[in-house]
C-alpha positions as CSV (number, residue, x, y, z in Angstrom):
1,M,144.9,15.1,164.9
2,K,141.4,14.7,166.0
3,N,141.3,18.1,167.6
4,V,142.6,19.7,164.4
5,L,139.8,18.2,162.3
6,T,137.2,19.1,164.8
7,K,138.2,22.8,164.6
8,F,138.3,22.7,160.8
9,N,134.8,21.3,160.6
10,K,133.5,23.9,163.0
11,S,134.9,26.7,160.8
12,I,133.2,25.3,157.7
13,I,129.9,25.0,159.5
14,L,130.2,28.7,160.7
15,M,131.0,30.0,157.2
16,A,128.1,28.1,155.7
17,A,125.7,29.6,158.3
18,L,126.9,33.1,157.7
19,F,126.4,32.7,153.9
20,F,122.9,31.3,154.4
21,S,122.0,34.2,156.6
22,V,123.2,36.8,154.1
23,T,121.3,35.1,151.3
24,L,118.1,34.9,153.4
25,I,118.2,38.6,154.3
26,T,118.8,39.6,150.7
27,S,116.0,37.5,149.3
28,C,113.5,38.6,151.9
29,G,113.8,42.4,151.2
30,G,110.6,44.5,151.4
31,D,108.3,45.4,148.5
32,D,109.4,49.0,148.7
33,D,112.9,48.3,147.6
34,V,113.1,49.3,143.9
35,T,116.1,48.8,141.8
36,V,116.8,51.9,139.5
37,D,118.9,51.6,136.4
38,P,120.9,54.8,136.4
39,V,121.9,54.3,132.7
40,N,118.4,53.9,131.2
41,P,115.8,56.0,133.2
42,D,112.1,55.9,132.3
43,P,111.4,58.0,129.2
44,S,109.5,61.3,129.3
45,T,106.0,62.0,128.4
46,V,105.4,64.7,125.8
47,V,102.1,66.4,124.9
48,A,102.4,68.8,121.9
49,S,99.8,71.6,121.9
50,F,99.4,75.1,120.4
51,T,96.9,77.9,119.8
52,S,96.8,80.4,117.0
53,Q,95.7,84.0,116.6
54,V,95.1,86.0,113.4
55,D,96.8,89.4,113.2
56,A,94.3,92.3,113.4
57,D,96.2,94.3,110.7
58,N,96.8,91.4,108.2
59,S,94.6,88.4,108.0
60,L,97.3,86.4,106.3
61,T,99.5,86.6,109.4
62,Y,99.1,84.3,112.4
63,A,100.8,84.3,115.8
64,F,101.3,80.8,117.3
65,T,101.6,80.1,121.0
66,N,103.3,76.8,122.0
67,N,101.6,75.2,124.9
68,S,103.5,71.9,124.8
69,V,104.4,70.1,128.1
70,V,107.1,67.6,129.0
71,N,106.8,65.5,132.2
72,G,108.7,62.5,133.8
73,I,112.2,63.9,133.6
74,T,114.1,66.6,135.3
75,D,114.9,68.6,132.2
76,T,111.4,69.6,130.8
77,S,112.7,71.7,128.0
78,F,111.8,70.8,124.4
79,D,112.6,71.7,120.8
80,S,109.9,72.8,118.4
81,S,109.4,72.0,114.7
82,W,106.7,73.8,112.8
83,D,105.3,73.0,109.3
84,F,102.8,75.6,108.1
85,G,101.0,73.3,105.7
86,G,103.7,73.4,103.1
87,D,103.9,77.2,103.2
88,G,107.1,77.3,105.3
89,T,108.7,76.0,108.5
90,S,110.1,77.3,111.7
91,T,112.0,76.1,114.8
92,D,111.0,79.0,117.0
93,E,109.0,78.2,120.1
94,N,106.3,80.8,119.4
95,P,106.6,81.8,115.8
96,S,104.6,84.3,113.7
97,H,104.0,83.3,110.1
98,T,102.5,85.2,107.1
99,F,100.9,82.8,104.7
100,S,101.6,83.5,101.0
101,E,97.9,83.5,100.0
102,E,94.5,82.6,101.3
103,G,93.5,79.0,101.6
104,T,93.3,76.0,103.9
105,Y,96.5,75.0,105.7
106,T,97.2,72.1,108.1
107,V,99.7,73.4,110.6
108,T,101.8,70.8,112.3
109,L,103.9,71.1,115.5
110,T,106.3,68.5,116.7
111,A,107.7,68.9,120.3
112,T,110.8,66.9,121.1
113,A,112.0,66.4,124.7
114,S,115.6,66.4,125.8
115,D,115.6,62.6,125.9
116,G,114.4,62.4,122.3
117,V,110.8,61.5,123.0
118,E,108.5,63.5,120.7
119,N,104.8,64.2,120.1
120,T,103.0,65.8,117.2
121,T,99.7,67.8,116.9
122,T,98.0,69.5,114.0
123,E,95.4,72.2,113.4
124,T,93.6,73.2,110.2
125,I,93.5,77.0,109.6
126,E,91.3,78.8,107.1
127,V,93.4,81.7,106.0
128,T,91.6,84.6,104.2
129,A,93.0,87.5,102.2
130,P,93.1,90.8,104.1
131,K,90.2,93.2,103.4
132,N,91.4,96.6,102.4
133,R,90.5,99.5,104.7
134,Y,90.5,103.2,104.0
135,A,89.2,106.6,105.2
136,V,85.6,107.4,104.2
137,I,84.9,111.1,104.1
138,T,81.3,112.3,103.8
139,D,79.6,115.7,104.3
140,T,76.6,115.6,106.5
141,R,76.8,119.2,107.7
142,D,75.8,122.3,105.7
143,D,78.2,124.6,107.6
144,D,81.4,122.8,106.8
145,T,83.1,120.3,104.5
146,G,83.8,116.7,105.4
147,E,87.5,116.7,106.2
148,L,90.4,114.4,107.1
149,R,93.2,116.6,108.4
150,L,96.6,115.4,109.5
151,A,97.7,117.1,112.7
152,P,100.3,119.7,111.9
153,V,103.8,118.3,111.4
154,D,107.2,119.9,111.5
155,S,107.6,121.8,108.3
156,I,109.1,119.7,105.5
157,R,111.0,121.9,103.1
158,S,111.7,119.2,100.5
159,G,109.2,116.4,100.3
160,R,106.3,114.7,98.6
161,I,103.0,113.1,99.4
162,T,101.4,110.1,97.8
163,F,97.9,108.6,98.3
164,N,95.1,106.8,96.5
165,Y,91.6,108.1,96.3
166,R,88.2,107.0,95.0
167,V,84.9,108.8,94.8
168,A,81.4,107.2,94.6
169,E,77.9,108.5,94.7
170,G,75.5,107.9,97.6
171,S,72.0,106.4,97.4
172,M,70.4,109.8,96.9
173,M,72.9,112.3,95.7
174,D,75.6,112.7,93.0
175,I,79.3,112.7,93.6
176,Q,80.7,116.0,94.9
177,D,84.2,117.2,94.5
178,G,87.1,116.0,96.6
179,F,90.2,118.1,97.4
180,I,93.8,117.6,98.5
181,N,95.4,120.6,100.1
182,V,99.1,120.9,101.0
183,S,99.7,124.0,103.1
184,G,102.4,125.7,105.1
185,N,101.8,127.1,108.6
186,S,98.3,128.4,107.7
187,T,95.3,126.5,106.3
188,T,93.7,129.7,104.9
189,G,92.8,129.0,101.3
190,D,94.8,131.9,99.8
191,F,97.9,130.8,101.8
192,A,97.8,127.1,100.6
193,M,100.9,125.9,98.8
194,V,98.7,124.0,96.4
195,E,95.1,122.7,96.4
196,V,93.7,120.4,93.7
197,R,90.0,119.8,93.0
198,L,89.4,116.1,92.2
199,K,86.3,115.6,90.0
200,D,84.5,112.5,88.9
201,N,83.2,113.4,85.4
202,A,85.5,116.3,84.2
203,P,89.2,117.1,84.2
204,H,90.6,117.8,87.6
205,E,91.7,121.4,88.3
206,F,93.6,123.7,90.6
207,R,91.7,125.5,93.4
208,E,94.5,127.3,95.2
209,G,98.2,128.0,94.7
210,A,98.3,128.2,90.9
211,S,98.9,131.1,88.7
212,D,97.1,131.7,85.4
213,A,100.2,130.4,83.5
214,T,100.2,127.2,85.6
215,I,96.5,126.7,85.1
216,A,96.9,127.1,81.3
217,A,99.9,124.7,81.2
218,A,98.4,122.0,83.5
219,N,97.7,118.6,81.9
220,F,94.9,117.3,84.1
221,P,93.3,113.9,83.4
222,E,89.5,113.4,83.7
223,G,88.2,112.0,87.0
224,M,86.3,108.7,87.1
225,P,84.0,107.3,89.8
226,N,84.5,104.0,91.6
227,V,88.2,103.7,90.6
228,W,91.2,104.0,92.8
229,V,93.5,106.7,91.5
230,P,97.1,107.5,92.7
231,V,98.0,111.1,93.4
232,E,101.5,112.5,94.0
233,I,102.5,116.0,95.0
234,S,106.1,117.0,95.6
235,W,107.4,120.4,96.7
236,S,110.7,122.3,97.4
237,A,111.1,125.3,99.6
238,D,114.2,127.3,100.7
239,G,112.9,129.3,103.6
240,T,113.2,132.6,101.7
241,N,111.4,132.4,98.3
242,L,108.1,131.0,97.2
243,P,108.2,127.2,97.0
244,T,107.7,125.2,93.8
245,Y,105.6,122.1,93.4
246,S,104.8,119.2,91.0
247,V,101.6,117.2,90.6
248,A,100.9,113.8,89.0
249,I,97.5,112.1,89.0
250,G,96.9,108.5,87.8
251,G,100.5,108.3,86.6
252,Q,100.1,111.3,84.4
253,T,102.2,114.4,85.0
254,V,100.0,117.5,85.5
255,I,102.6,120.2,86.1
256,T,106.3,120.3,87.0
257,D,108.1,122.9,89.2
258,A,105.2,125.4,89.3
259,V,105.7,128.4,91.6
260,S,103.2,128.5,94.4
261,T,101.1,131.7,94.3
262,T,97.9,133.3,95.7
263,N,94.7,134.2,93.9
264,G,93.7,136.5,96.7
265,G,95.3,139.6,95.2
266,A,98.4,141.6,96.0
267,G,97.3,142.1,99.6
268,D,97.7,138.4,100.3
269,E,101.1,137.9,98.7
270,P,103.2,138.7,101.8
271,G,101.0,136.4,103.9
272,H,101.2,133.6,101.3
273,L,105.0,133.9,101.2
274,E,105.3,133.8,104.9
275,A,103.0,130.8,105.2
276,T,104.7,128.7,102.5
277,K,108.4,129.6,102.3
278,D,109.4,126.9,104.8
279,G,107.5,124.1,103.0
280,A,104.6,121.8,104.0
281,H,103.1,121.8,107.5
282,N,99.4,120.8,107.0
283,F,97.7,118.2,104.8
284,Q,93.9,118.2,104.3
285,W,91.5,115.9,102.3
286,K,88.2,117.7,102.0
287,Y,84.8,116.7,100.4
288,A,81.9,118.7,99.1
289,G,81.3,122.3,100.2
290,N,80.7,124.5,103.2
291,S,77.1,125.2,102.3
292,A,76.0,121.7,101.1
293,I,75.6,118.2,102.3
294,S,76.2,115.0,100.4
295,D,75.8,111.3,100.9
296,G,78.4,110.6,98.3
297,V,81.8,109.4,99.6
298,Y,85.5,110.4,99.1
299,H,87.8,107.4,99.9
300,V,91.4,108.0,100.8
301,D,94.0,105.3,101.3
302,D,97.7,104.5,101.5
303,I,98.9,108.0,102.6
304,V,102.7,108.3,102.6
305,I,104.5,111.6,103.4
306,Y,108.2,111.7,102.5
307,S,110.9,114.2,103.6
308,S,114.2,114.8,101.9
309,D,115.4,117.4,104.4
310,S,118.1,115.2,105.7
311,G,119.7,114.8,102.3
312,S,118.1,111.4,101.5
313,E,114.4,110.7,101.2
314,V,112.8,109.0,104.2
315,V,109.2,108.2,105.1
316,F,108.0,110.9,107.5
317,W,104.5,109.6,108.2
318,E,102.1,107.0,106.7
319,D,98.7,105.4,107.2
320,N,97.2,102.6,105.2
321,F,94.2,102.3,107.6
322,Q,94.7,98.6,108.1
323,G,95.4,99.1,111.8
324,Y,91.8,100.2,112.4
325,T,88.5,98.4,112.5
326,A,85.8,99.0,109.9
327,G,83.4,101.7,111.3
328,D,86.0,103.4,113.5
329,N,85.5,107.1,113.9
330,L,88.6,109.1,112.9
331,D,87.1,112.4,114.2
332,P,88.9,113.2,117.5
333,I,85.9,115.4,118.6
334,D,82.4,115.8,117.3
335,A,80.6,119.0,116.2
336,D,79.7,119.8,119.8
337,G,83.3,119.5,121.1
338,N,82.8,116.1,122.7
339,V,85.7,113.6,122.5
340,T,84.8,110.8,120.1
341,N,88.2,109.2,119.5
342,D,91.1,110.6,121.5
343,A,93.3,107.9,119.9
344,S,92.9,109.3,116.4
345,P,96.2,110.6,115.0
346,Y,94.3,113.2,113.0
347,H,93.6,116.9,113.7
348,Q,90.5,117.8,115.8
349,N,89.1,119.6,112.8
350,S,88.6,116.3,111.0
351,T,84.9,115.7,110.6
352,D,82.6,113.1,109.0
353,V,85.5,110.6,108.7
354,T,85.2,106.9,109.4
355,V,87.0,103.7,108.4
356,G,85.6,101.7,105.5
357,E,86.3,98.2,104.4
358,D,86.0,96.4,101.0
359,Q,83.8,93.4,101.1
């Protein structure tokens, strides 16, 4: 019996020693041992940040670049929530927003990380209404007119052109006449489909393309300085006969379905027909005269050329001049043949044309 008890006691002592050793080793672990809770990791850090850039063509439109950063977690993606000062919202990462009107707006961005942590930042933006820009045609040379000429386009048999114009006197001289010329494949005066003389203190009048009967029947309004006036000219050609045209100025119908003709005499009739039977190909806005100069101005804006040749009317070409900077030169080359603006969409015969801007 004694031997059995002795063995039992030794077993108890051995088990106690082993338990004490394990407990001692566990409690004496190094400082580098860190216990990580796999269920609740440390939250991320989020820094919301953005920059803004006004659009060059429309000062009401801003592009926003999101520079927010997420750190501390593997998935660094984030959701974006934008508030444009009560003028709209967006969840795009890098949105573009056009404000409804000028004013002061506090733009707010909230960036939310994948673990739900979020951060918010704001920026106050002073939004201004866009300034209207337009072509400014003058006449500084006594051997030519000031001219804005669209580079020749494919002939449009059935179409129309709309634009706004304004004339104003210079500091030294009275206002001169402005012109709009719609031509076929030749810009020779007698071969124009129709050319209208735009005056500032008298009824407008035809210069080319009108018969005596058309001139007598025309109902031209009187021109006014310093006022924007809409002009619309439409035409129809069939490739065989002389085309017809209609004109409206300031919302007033001047003539409807007039037959294009030449005032150059019977010798010019075949050339006129050949130049115009396929419709419009050239568009010119001219100011003053070939033998005069003027510091007055002829403003042209919101040009839209339409074509119905496909069976339905579509915009063929347009320019509202908002894509330029005030003072830009629209002359592709100068009087000496030097390149002045090779990016200009206008014909190289354009001269004395710059971009103006209302203040």
